[in-house]
N, C-alpha and C positions, 0 to 999 in steps of 0.2 A: 504494498501498500504506498502511497506517495501523499507528499502535503507539500505545500508552499509556504516556506517560512521567509519573509521579506521577498528578495529578488532571488533568491536560491531554492533549489529542489531539494529537498531532505527525504530519504525513505525510512519506511519504519516497517518492519516485520510484525503481521498481526499477533502471531504466538507468539513471538519472542520479546515484546514488549508487554510487561504487566500494568496492570492499572496503578496509578500512581496512587500512594500509600498515605493514609491517614495518620495524623501522630496519637500516640497513644491518647485515651482518655477522650478524644472525640469520636466522629462518626454518627451524629444525629441528623445530618444532613439538612440541618436548620439555614445553613449558608446560601443553599440553592432556592431562588424563589419560583423560576418557572424557566422553560425551553420553547424554544421555535425552531422546526426545521423547516427551510423553505427549499422549493426546487431554482431551477437558473430561471424560471418565468416568474416567480414570483407567487407562485402556489403553496400555501402553507400546509405542508406536509403533518405536521406535528404540532399541537400545542400543548403544553402539559403544565400543571401547576402543582406546588407543593407547599410553599410558604407565602402565600401573597395576600398580605394584609387586608388591602381595599380594592375594590374592581370598580375603575370609573367608567370603561367603556365598553360597548357591544365587543363582544368576542371578534366578530367580523372586522369593525372599525378598527380595532386594537392590532390585529395583524396588518391591515393596509398601513396603519402610522409606522409601524415597526419595520415593515419591507421600505418602505419611502425613506425612513431616517437610515436605514443600512445604504440604501441606494444612493441617497444624496451625502452622505459620508465618505462612501467608497469614491464617489466622483470628486469631491472636494480634495480628500487626501491626495488621489492622483493628480489634480490639477496643480495644487501646490510643492509637488514634489521636487525639491532642489537638483535631483540627480537626471529628470527626465529631459530629453532635449525636444519631445514632442509637446506641440500648446495645443493639446485637443480641446474640444469644446467641453465645458463643464456641462457634466448629466448624460453625456455620452455613455454607452454601456461598454464594461470592460471585460474582458476575458479574465477568467479565473486565474489568478497569480500574476496579471498584468498591472503594471504601476505601483506606485506607493500603497501599502495597506496598514489598515490599523487592525491591533487585537485587544483593544478594549476602552472603555472610558467610563469614567466615574462621575456620580453626583454625589448629595449628601444622602441620598436613600438608597440607591443601588448603584452596582458595577455592571454593566452589559460586556459581556466576554463574548468574542465572536471568532469565527474559522468558517472559511470558504475552502469546499474541497475542489480539487482539478476540473471535477465533473459537475462543477455550479451549483452543488449543495451547500445551504448557508447554516450554520448552525448558531443559535444565539442563545447563551445561558446568563441568565440574570442573576446574581448574587449580592450578598450584603456587601457594603461600598468597603470595608476592611480585607474582605477576600483578597488572597494573594492571585497570582498568575494562573489563570486557567487552562493555557493554552494544551496541556497535556491530557486534562480531563476531557476538553473537548476532540481531541483526537481518539480517547480511549472511546468516547461516545460513537464518534462517526465509525469507529472499528465494529462498535456494538449494531448499528445501523447497517453497514455493509453484511455483517453475519447474518443477522435476524431478519431483515428487511429484503435487502437486494437480492440476496441469495434464495430467499423463500419464493419458490415457482408460483405461488398463488398472489404474489404481491405485481399488482400493475402497476408500473412506474407513472408517477405523475398523482397517482390517486392518494388520499389521505391515509396516513399509517394507523392499522389496526391489527396488528400483529402482538397479542398477548405475550409471548416470549421476549421480544424486544421490550415491552412497557415493564416487565418484570424485573428484567436484567437493568434497565436503563433505572427503576427504582430503587433497586439494590446498590447500585453504582453510586447514585446520588446521595444516599444515605453516610456513605464513605467520605464525600466531601467535606474539606475543611475551611 
């Protein structure tokens, strides 16, 4: 399995990379609030909540706003990239791994952790603002997605994820996040 890391490509073997371990005494999963998984076309394949204190929008509106935010942030970071020689249009779609990328941003109430796979699958994990770097966690969640969703012969690509095994392993893994 391959992941983009900045402008260089790194490779991770799915079975040789264990899940990032939680420090002793943790494992409540209280730091992970929710996750979105979008395909390259902006269709929300999965939305799952664990600890969301307040819901202010309808789920559909929430998903549209999140994808719009990601699209805008990716476009913006690529446009202001000081190493880029191209002066593309702000808002123009980028290929996965193209241009400058961001991994997270933080507000006073949450931290948004982001990863995009080479195939255009976007994973967004909202956590507590004091949570550390979650790139390894997102890579592990992506490997769960590949193992239990993509390899599932009953799954139709682009449709919402309704795989019980994936949800079970995702929930188990999220409980270990610090």
